[in-house]
RODRENKOL-280624 format. One record per atom (N, C-alpha, C): x, y, z; residue in three letters. Coordinates in steps of 0.05 Angstrom, whole numbers, padded with zeros to 5 digits, always signed. Layout:
residues N
XYZALA;...
This chain:
residues 265
+00290+00057+00114MET;+00276+00057+00089MET;+00290+00076+00068MET;+00301+00063+00048LYS;+00318+00077+00028LYS;+00308+00077-00001LYS;+00292+00059-00005THR;+00283+00057-00033THR;+00252+00051-00033THR;+00236+00068-00045ILE;+00208+00068-00046ILE;+00199+00065-00074ILE;+00185+00042-00081LEU;+00177+00036-00107LEU;+00150+00048-00111LEU;+00145+00065-00135LEU;+00120+00072-00141LEU;+00114+00066-00168LEU;+00093+00049-00174PRO;+00082+00044-00202PRO;+00070+00068-00211PRO;+00075+00077-00235ILE;+00062+00101-00247ILE;+00041+00092-00264ILE;+00015+00101-00258VAL;-00007+00091-00274VAL;-00026+00116-00276VAL;-00036+00121-00304GLY;-00050+00146-00306GLY;-00080+00141-00301GLY;-00086+00141-00275ASN;-00114+00140-00265ASN;-00118+00160-00243ASN;-00145+00160-00233SER;-00151+00184-00216SER;-00136+00185-00186SER;-00125+00161-00178GLY;-00111+00163-00156GLY;-00084+00167-00155GLY;-00073+00173-00183MET;-00042+00175-00184MET;-00031+00198-00169MET;-00045+00221-00167GLU;-00035+00244-00156GLU;-00033+00240-00125GLU;-00050+00227-00113GLY;-00048+00224-00084GLY;-00025+00206-00075GLY;-00020+00185-00095ARG;-00001+00165-00089ARG;+00029+00181-00093ARG;+00029+00197-00114LEU;+00054+00211-00118LEU;+00059+00229-00095LEU;+00041+00243-00084GLN;+00042+00259-00064GLN;+00055+00246-00035GLN;+00042+00222-00032ALA;+00049+00206-00010ALA;+00078+00196-00015ALA;+00086+00190-00036ALA;+00115+00178-00044ALA;+00132+00203-00037ALA;+00125+00224-00050LEU;+00144+00251-00045LEU;+00148+00253-00015LEU;+00127+00254+00000SER;+00125+00263+00030SER;+00146+00239+00044SER;+00140+00211+00036LEU;+00156+00191+00049LEU;+00185+00191+00040LEU;+00191+00199+00016ALA;+00216+00200+00009ALA;+00232+00223+00018ALA;+00221+00248+00023HIS;+00233+00269+00035HIS;+00239+00262+00065HIS;+00218+00251+00079ASP;+00219+00247+00109ASP;+00241+00223+00111ASP;+00242+00204+00099GLN;+00259+00179+00100GLN;+00287+00185+00088GLN;+00292+00205+00071GLU;+00315+00212+00057GLU;+00320+00189+00037GLU;+00297+00178+00025ALA;+00297+00154+00008ALA;+00298+00162-00021ALA;+00308+00143-00036HIS;+00307+00143-00064HIS;+00279+00133-00075HIS;+00269+00150-00092LEU;+00242+00142-00105LEU;+00244+00129-00131LEU;+00240+00102-00134SER;+00241+00089-00160SER;+00215+00087-00174SER;+00210+00104-00193CYS;+00185+00104-00208CYS;+00185+00080-00232CYS;+00164+00064-00232LEU;+00158+00041-00250LEU;+00136+00045-00266LEU;+00142+00049-00293GLN;+00118+00053-00311GLN;+00113+00025-00327GLN;+00093+00013-00322ILE;+00084-00015-00335ILE;+00066-00012-00356ILE;+00073-00020-00380LEU;+00056-00019-00404LEU;+00044-00047-00405LEU;+00017-00048-00401PRO;+00007-00074-00405PRO;+00002-00085-00435PRO;+00005-00108-00437LEU;+00002-00118-00469LEU;-00027-00119-00474LEU;-00034-00105-00494PRO;-00064-00104-00502PRO;-00075-00131-00508PRO;-00100-00136-00497TYR;-00112-00161-00504TYR;-00135-00158-00529TYR;-00129-00173-00552VAL;-00148-00170-00572VAL;-00153-00199-00582VAL;-00178-00207-00587LEU;-00188-00235-00597LEU;-00177-00235-00623LEU;-00161-00256-00630TRP;-00148-00255-00657TRP;-00169-00266-00676TRP;-00170-00247-00699ALA;-00189-00256-00721ALA;-00177-00244-00748ALA;-00152-00255-00752GLY;-00139-00249-00777GLY;-00125-00220-00774GLY;-00121-00210-00801GLU;-00105-00187-00804GLU;-00115-00162-00787GLU;-00141-00160-00787ALA;-00153-00140-00772ALA;-00148-00136-00740ALA;-00144-00162-00729SER;-00134-00164-00701SER;-00106-00154-00698SER;-00088-00159-00718GLY;-00063-00150-00712GLY;-00062-00118-00718GLY;-00078-00111-00731MET;-00079-00078-00739MET;-00088-00064-00714MET;-00111-00080-00698ASN;-00121-00069-00675ASN;-00101-00067-00653ASN;-00087-00090-00651TYR;-00067-00094-00632TYR;-00045-00071-00635TYR;-00036-00070-00655GLY;-00013-00050-00663GLY;-00026-00018-00655GLY;-00049-00014-00663GLN;-00063+00012-00657GLN;-00065+00016-00627GLN;-00075-00003-00611MET;-00078-00003-00581MET;-00051+00001-00569MET;-00031-00015-00577LEU;-00004-00011-00564LEU;+00007+00017-00571LEU;+00003+00026-00596SER;+00014+00051-00600SER;-00002+00076-00583SER;-00027+00072-00580ASP;-00040+00092-00562ASP;-00030+00089-00535ASP;-00028+00065-00526ALA;-00014+00061-00498ALA;+00013+00075-00496ALA;+00030+00070-00512GLU;+00054+00082-00512GLU;+00053+00112-00513GLU;+00036+00125-00530GLY;+00034+00155-00530GLY;+00021+00165-00504GLY;+00002+00152-00492ALA;-00008+00163-00469ALA;+00014+00161-00443ALA;+00031+00139-00444SER;+00052+00135-00424SER;+00075+00154-00426SER;+00080+00164-00455LYS;+00101+00183-00458LYS;+00093+00211-00445LYS;+00066+00218-00448ILE;+00056+00243-00439ILE;+00057+00244-00407ILE;+00047+00220-00396LEU;+00048+00218-00368LEU;+00075+00218-00356LEU;+00093+00207-00372ARG;+00124+00205-00361ARG;+00136+00233-00364ARG;+00127+00245-00385SER;+00142+00275-00387SER;+00131+00296-00367SER;+00105+00294-00360GLU;+00093+00309-00340GLU;+00103+00302-00309GLU;+00104+00279-00306THR;+00113+00267-00280THR;+00144+00275-00276THR;+00162+00269-00295GLU;+00189+00277-00293GLU;+00194+00304-00288GLU;+00178+00324-00303THR;+00179+00351-00300THR;+00177+00358-00268THR;+00157+00343-00258ARG;+00152+00351-00228ARG;+00171+00341-00210ARG;+00186+00315-00218LEU;+00204+00305-00198LEU;+00228+00321-00201LEU;+00234+00331-00223SER;+00259+00348-00228SER;+00262+00373-00211SER;+00238+00379-00200GLU;+00234+00403-00182GLU;+00238+00398-00154GLU;+00241+00370-00146GLU;+00242+00361-00120GLU;+00272+00353-00113GLU;+00280+00361-00090GLU;+00307+00355-00079GLU;+00308+00326-00065GLU;+00308+00308-00088LEU;+00312+00278-00077LEU;+00320+00261-00100LEU;+00330+00239-00094SER;+00340+00221-00111SER;+00319+00200-00124SER;+00316+00201-00153TRP;+00299+00183-00165TRP;+00306+00173-00192TRP;+00292+00152-00201ASP;+00297+00142-00226ASP;+00270+00133-00240ASP;+00273+00127-00265TRP;+00249+00119-00282TRP;+00255+00095-00298TRP;+00237+00075-00293GLN;+00240+00051-00308GLN;+00212+00046-00324GLN;+00214+00033-00347VAL;+00192+00029-00362VAL;+00195-00003-00371VAL;+00173-00017-00366ARG;+00171-00048-00371ARG;+00144-00051-00385ARG;+00145-00074-00400THR;+00119-00080-00411THR;+00113-00110-00402THR;+00087-00115-00392GLY;+00079-00138-00385GLY;+00058-00142-00363GLY;+00054-00159-00347ASP;+00034-00161-00326ASP;+00042-00141-00305ASP;+00023-00127-00293THR;+00029-00106-00275THR;+00039-00119-00250THR;+00023-00140-00238VAL;+00032-00153-00213VAL;+00059-00167-00215VAL;+00064-00181-00237SER;+00088-00198-00240SER;+00114-00180-00238SER;+00111-00152-00253GLU;+00130-00136-00259GLU;+00137-00122-00231GLU;+00116-00118-00214LEU;+00118-00103-00191LEU;+00132-00123-00169LEU;+00122-00149-00173ILE;+00138-00166-00153ILE;+00167-00170-00156ILE;+00177-00167-00183MET;+00204-00171-00191MET;+00217-00143-00181MET;+00203-00123-00186ALA;+00219-00096-00177ALA;+00221-00097-00148ALA;+00201-00106-00134ALA;+00200-00099-00105ALA;+00223-00119-00090ALA;+00234-00134-00102ARG;+00260-00149-00093ARG;+00280-00130-00083ARG;+00283-00110-00090LEU;+00304-00092-00085LEU;+00294-00063-00076LEU;+00272-00064-00061ALA;+00256-00038-00052ALA;+00250-00043-00025ALA;+00245-00021-00009ASP;+00237-00023+00020ASP;+00209-00018+00024ASP;+00195-00008+00006MET;+00167+00000+00009MET;+00155-00002-00022MET;+00129-00013-00026VAL;+00116-00007-00051VAL;+00089+00008-00047VAL;+00081+00030-00063ILE;+00056+00045-00057ILE;+00036+00038-00078ILE;+00016+00027-00073VAL;-00004+00022-00092VAL;-00032+00036-00085VAL;-00052+00032-00100GLY;-00078+00045-00094GLY;-00094+00023-00079GLY;-00117+00034-00066SER;-00140+00017-00053SER;-00166+00033-00058SER;-00188+00017-00050GLY;-00213+00034-00051GLY;-00230+00019-00073GLY;-00256+00024-00075SER;-00272+00015-00092SER;-00282+00033-00109SER;-00300+00026-00133GLY;-00312+00046-00150GLY;-00298+00040-00176GLY;-00311+00054-00197ASP;-00300+00050-00224ASP;-00272+00063-00228ASP;-00266+00085-00216ASP;-00244+00099-00218ASP;-00224+00090-00198ASP;-00225+00074-00182ALA;-00207+00064-00163ALA;-00186+00045-00175ALA;-00159+00042-00166PRO;-00143+00021-00174PRO;-00156-00004-00168PRO;-00147-00021-00182ALA;-00157-00052-00175ALA;-00142-00061-00148ALA;-00164-00070-00130VAL;-00153-00077-00103VAL;-00138-00102-00106VAL;-00139-00120-00127HIS;-00126-00143-00130HIS;-00096-00142-00130HIS;-00090-00117-00140ILE;-00059-00111-00144ILE;-00048-00109-00116ILE;-00063-00093-00100ALA;-00047-00091-00070ALA;-00050-00114-00054ALA;-00073-00131-00058ALA;-00078-00160-00047ALA;-00054-00178-00057ALA;-00049-00178-00081ASP;-00029-00196-00093ASP;-00002-00188-00081ASP;+00004-00163-00082LEU;+00031-00153-00073LEU;+00034-00162-00043LEU;+00014-00153-00029ALA;+00016-00160+00001ALA;+00023-00189+00007ALA;+00015-00208-00010VAL;+00020-00234-00003VAL;+00045-00244-00013VAL;+00053-00231-00035HIS;+00078-00242-00049HIS;+00100-00226-00046HIS;+00102-00205-00036VAL;+00131-00191-00031VAL;+00137-00189-00004VAL;+00163-00187+00004SER;+00172-00188+00029SER;+00171-00157+00043SER;+00163-00138+00026ILE;+00165-00113+00036ILE;+00136-00103+00043ILE;+00134-00081+00058PRO;+00108-00072+00065PRO;+00098-00060+00041PRO;+00071-00062+00040VAL;+00056-00047+00018VAL;+00038-00025+00030VAL;+00041-00002+00024LEU;+00026+00019+00028LEU;+00002+00022+00007LEU;-00023+00014+00018ALA;-00046+00015+00002ALA;-00059+00044+00005ALA;-00059+00060-00015PHE;-00067+00092-00011PHE;-00095+00093-00025PHE;-00114+00102-00006PRO;-00141+00101-00017PRO;-00143+00122-00042PRO;-00159+00117-00063VAL;-00159+00134-00088VAL;-00165+00159-00082VAL;-00185+00166-00062ASN;-00194+00194-00058ASN;-00175+00209-00040ASN;-00154+00195-00027ALA;-00137+00211-00010ALA;-00117+00226-00028ALA;-00112+00252-00013SER;-00093+00270-00029SER;-00070+00276-00018SER;-00061+00264+00007SER;-00036+00274+00023SER;-00031+00253+00045SER;-00006+00250+00050PHE;+00001+00230+00072PHE;+00021+00245+00092PHE;+00014+00244+00115ASP;+00033+00254+00136ASP;+00049+00232+00147ASP;+00074+00229+00139PRO;+00095+00210+00148PRO;+00103+00212+00178PRO;+00096+00235+00192VAL;+00101+00234+00220VAL;+00075+00237+00237VAL;+00056+00233+00226GLY;+00029+00236+00240GLY;+00026+00210+00258GLY;+00000+00212+00273PRO;-00005+00187+00290PRO;-00006+00164+00273PRO;+00002+00142+00287MET;+00004+00115+00272MET;-00014+00093+00290MET;-00029+00075+00277MET;-00042+00057+00292MET;-00035+00028+00283MET;-00028+00011+00301ILE;-00020-00017+00293ILE;-00045-00034+00303ILE;-00053-00049+00283ALA;-00078-00068+00291ALA;-00063-00092+00297ALA;-00065-00102+00322TRP;-00050-00126+00335TRP;-00070-00150+00343TRP;-00063-00171+00330ASN;-00080-00198+00339ASN;-00059-00224+00347ASN;-00035-00213+00349GLY;-00016-00234+00355GLY;-00006-00252+00332GLY;-00019-00251+00308SER;-00014-00267+00288SER;+00018-00261+00277SER;+00025-00280+00259ALA;+00053-00277+00245ALA;+00050-00254+00225ALA;+00027-00252+00214GLU;+00022-00229+00197GLU;+00024-00204+00210GLU;+00012-00200+00231ALA;+00014-00176+00247ALA;+00040-00166+00256ALA;+00055-00190+00263ALA;+00083-00185+00272ALA;+00101-00174+00251ALA;+00098-00186+00226ASN;+00110-00178+00204ASN;+00106-00153+00198ASN;+00078-00141+00197ALA;+00072-00116+00191ALA;+00085-00095+00212ALA;+00085-00102+00238LEU;+00098-00087+00259LEU;+00128-00082+00256LEU;+00143-00106+00250ARG;+00168-00106+00243ARG;+00178-00085+00221ARG;+00160-00088+00196ASN;+00164-00078+00173ASN;+00160-00043+00175ASN;+00144-00039+00194SER;+00135-00010+00200SER;+00156+00008+00217SER;+00177-00001+00228LEU;+00194+00006+00243LEU;+00205+00034+00233LEU;+00217+00037+00211PRO;+00223+00060+00202PRO;+00204+00082+00200PRO;+00182+00073+00193LEU;+00159+00095+00192LEU;+00149+00105+00224LEU;+00143+00086+00238ILE;+00134+00090+00266ILE;+00154+00104+00283ILE;+00178+00098+00278SER;+00198+00110+00293SER;+00198+00142+00295SER;+00183+00154+00275LYS;+00181+00182+00273LYS;+00157+00192+00275LYS;+00134+00176+00282ALA;+00107+00182+00285ALA;+00101+00196+00311ALA;+00084+00217+00309ALA;+00076+00234+00330ALA;+00067+00216+00358ALA;+00051+00196+00349SER;+00045+00176+00370SER;+00038+00152+00359SER;+00039+00128+00375VAL;+00035+00103+00364VAL;+00014+00086+00383VAL;-00007+00079+00370ASP;-00029+00065+00384ASP;-00027+00037+00378ASP;-00027+00017+00396LEU;-00025-00011+00390LEU;-00054-00022+00397LEU;-00070-00025+00379VAL;-00100-00032+00383VAL;-00105-00061+00385VAL;-00118-00072+00404VAL;-00126-00103+00406VAL;-00158-00101+00406VAL;-00167-00116+00390ILE;-00198-00125+00390ILE;-00202-00149+00411ILE;-00218-00143+00430ASP;-00218-00167+00450ASP;-00230-00192+00440ASP;-00243-00192+00416GLU;-00253-00217+00407GLU;-00228-00232+00391GLU;-00205-00222+00386ALA;-00189-00235+00371ALA;-00168-00245+00391ALA;-00169-00270+00399SER;-00152-00283+00414SER;-00122-00281+00407SER;-00103-00285+00425SER;-00073-00281+00414SER;-00057-00295+00432SER;-00040-00312+00419ALA;-00021-00328+00435ALA;+00003-00307+00443ALA;+00007-00288+00429PHE;+00026-00265+00434PHE;+00013-00238+00441PHE;+00010-00237+00468PRO;-00006-00209+00475PRO;+00006-00186+00466PRO;-00011-00165+00469ALA;-00002-00138+00458ALA;+00025-00129+00476ALA;+00022-00133+00499GLU;+00049-00127+00518GLU;+00073-00136+00507GLU;+00074-00162+00492ASP;+00099-00169+00482ASP;+00105-00150+00459ASP;+00084-00143+00443ALA;+00092-00125+00420ALA;+00101-00098+00431ALA;+00089-00090+00452GLY;+00098-00063+00463GLY;+00124-00064+00474GLY;+00132-00087+00488ASN;+00159-00090+00495ASN;+00182-00089+00474ASN;+00173-00106+00451PHE;+00188-00103+00425PHE;+00194-00076+00415PHE;+00173-00061+00414LEU;+00175-00032+00405LEU;+00190-00014+00424LEU;+00189-00018+00448SER;+00203-00003+00467SER;+00230-00011+00465SER;+00239-00034+00460ARG;+00271-00038+00453ARG;+00277-00024+00429ARG;+00261-00015+00414HIS;+00272+00001+00390HIS;+00265+00032+00394HIS;+00263+00038+00421GLY;+00257+00067+00424GLY;+00229+00077+00421GLY;+00211+00061+00414ILE;+00183+00071+00403ILE;+00165+00064+00430ILE;+00150+00087+00437SER;+00131+00082+00460SER;+00106+00081+00447SER;+00089+00060+00454ALA;+00063+00055+00443ALA;+00044+00052+00467ALA;+00020+00065+00462GLU;-00002+00061+00480GLU;-00018+00037+00470GLU;-00024+00020+00489ILE;-00039-00005+00483ILE;-00066-00001+00491ILE;-00086-00004+00469LYS;-00113+00000+00475LYS;-00129-00025+00469LYS;-00142-00037+00487THR;-00158-00061+00483THR;-00189-00053+00479THR;-00199-00058+00458LEU;-00227-00048+00451LEU;-00246-00069+00445LEU;-00273-00065+00453THR;-00294-00084+00447THR;-00303-00080+00421THR;-00305-00104+00405ALA;-00315-00101+00376ALA;-00343-00089+00377ALA;-00346-00073+00359LYS;-00375-00058+00358LYS;-00390-00080+00337LYS;-00397-00069+00312ALA;-00415-00085+00294ALA;-00392-00105+00280ALA;-00369-00098+00279SER;-00350-00116+00265SER;-00321-00106+00274SER;-00304-00125+00271ILE;-00274-00116+00276ILE;-00266-00094+00259ILE;-00271-00094+00231GLU;-00265-00076+00215GLU;-00275-00047+00222GLU;-00303-00048+00231GLU;-00311-00018+00239GLU;-00298-00011+00262GLU;-00291-00029+00280THR;-00279-00018+00308THR;-00252-00008+00299THR;-00239-00019+00282LEU;-00212-00011+00277LEU;-00215+00019+00261LEU;-00231+00020+00241GLU;-00236+00047+00229GLU;-00244+00070+00247GLU;-00260+00060+00268ILE;-00270+00082+00287ILE;-00244+00091+00307ILE;-00229+00071+00311ALA;-00205+00074+00330ALA;-00185+00093+00315ALA;-00183+00087+00287ALA;-00162+00102+00275ALA;-00171+00132+00266ALA;-00199+00134+00266ARG;-00209+00161+00264ARG;-00204+00176+00288ARG;-00211+00165+00310ASP;-00207+00177+00336ASP;-00179+00189+00344ASP;-00163+00180+00335ILE;-00134+00187+00339ILE;-00123+00202+00315ILE;-00138+00205+00294GLN;-00132+00219+00269GLN;-00108+00208+00255GLN;-00108+00179+00255ALA;-00084+00165+00244ALA;-00076+00173+00216ALA;-00055+00175+00211SER;-00047+00179+00180SER;-00041+00150+00169SER;-00041+00133+00182CYS;-00037+00106+00172CYS;-00045+00082+00191CYS;-00056+00058+00181ILE;-00065+00036+00195ILE;-00045+00013+00190ILE;-00030+00004+00208ILE;-00012-00015+00203ILE;-00023-00046+00208ILE;-00023-00066+00192MET;-00037-00087+00199MET;-00027-00111+00181MET;-00031-00136+00191GLY;-00023-00158+00180GLY;-00044-00165+00155GLY;-00035-00174+00132ALA;-00053-00179+00112ALA;-00059-00208+00103ALA;-00083-00215+00104TYR;-00092-00244+00099TYR;-00082-00265+00118TYR;-00094-00263+00142GLY;-00088-00283+00161GLY;-00100-00307+00153GLY;-00127-00307+00139HIS;-00137-00329+00130HIS;-00132-00329+00097HIS;-00135-00350+00080SER;-00129-00354+00058SER;-00145-00331+00038SER;-00134-00320+00018ARG;-00147-00304-00001ARG;-00173-00318-00009ARG;-00175-00341-00016THR;-00198-00353-00028THR;-00218-00354-00003THR;-00212-00360+00019ARG;-00233-00358+00039ARG;-00244-00330+00044ARG;-00226-00310+00042GLU;-00236-00281+00046GLU;-00251-00273+00023GLU;-00246-00282-00003MET;-00263-00274-00027MET;-00290-00289-00023MET;-00294-00313-00010ILE;-00321-00325-00006ILE;-00336-00319+00017ILE;-00320-00313+00039PHE;-00338-00306+00065PHE;-00331-00278+00073PHE;-00314-00265+00059GLY;-00307-00236+00066GLY;-00284-00238+00088GLY;-00270-00213+00094GLY;-00250-00216+00116GLY;-00240-00187+00120GLY;-00226-00184+00138VAL;-00215-00159+00152VAL;-00197-00146+00130VAL;-00180-00158+00119THR;-00162-00148+00098THR;-00178-00137+00073THR;-00194-00154+00063ARG;-00212-00149+00042ARG;-00228-00123+00044ARG;-00242-00123+00071HIS;-00258-00098+00074HIS;-00244-00076+00077HIS;-00219-00074+00093MET;-00202-00050+00094MET;-00193-00042+00065MET;-00183-00058+00048LEU;-00176-00049+00023LEU;-00198-00038+00004LEU;-00219-00046+00009GLN;-00241-00034-00009GLN;-00254-00008+00006GLN;-00252-00009+00032ASN;-00269+00014+00045ASN;-00251+00033+00061ASN;-00231+00028+00072SER;-00216+00046+00088SER;-00206+00071+00077SER;-00213+00095+00088ALA;-00207+00121+00078ALA;-00181+00128+00088ALA;-00170+00114+00103ILE;-00144+00120+00117ILE;-00122+00097+00105ILE;-00097+00106+00094PRO;-00078+00090+00083PRO;-00072+00068+00101PRO;-00064+00042+00089LEU;-00059+00019+00102LEU;-00031+00010+00096LEU;-00016+00001+00117LEU;+00011-00008+00110LEU;+00008-00039+00117LEU;+00011-00056+00094LEU;+00004-00085+00101LEU;+00028-00102+00098LEU;+00027-00121+00112SER;+00049-00142+00109SER;+00037-00171+00113SER;+00047-00190+00101HIS;+00036-00215+00101HIS;+00055-00237+00117HIS;
């Protein structure tokens, strides 16, 4: 992992994501690419007044972004790591998808509530980029890149992608637990995943658990029990439309997990 993409957004979860990015960049000896995206203001057009409102909103956004950039660059200059800063204007998800083409990981927010980053950004990225997405809870303040890691395994293509994409991270983990929920049938058993990891020099403990109230709750309890610093899981094994209507593991975890998620589709 040599390039970490971090969108810079002025909200309550930014400090935690910055700390996570710094911890990962130092541990992986990676370059930190900071991307500040200025969204185009939306104004219902009603003549000359709308043009004035649009210009004022754009000016206000640019002013706030300059302050955030100055403050963040001052902090980055004190870190012994490689970094750069880019500024783009446009749709947040579209710009991140483009920037992720030459990155190894992207860090965005997760969680629910008025102050939380929009979950749909993490969801869209997980589906549309080929790199892992670290969804960092809005209330989290730090990230241990060498702490215990938990892999949620169900034998799906998404889970396999998440496992492969996590190799640079879990290769340094204090421990790795490969968790299987017995209700989730699998054409690729956990033993196959364990053998794959062992060929990469990673020893994983396989744990088969009985689902309690739900698969999501069982995963959360298992992660808390080992004090996992990260849950590695496939994203959206079912279509996002189905998950929006009926609910799903990915959606629940993005909205509710207090532990960072490393997602791949």
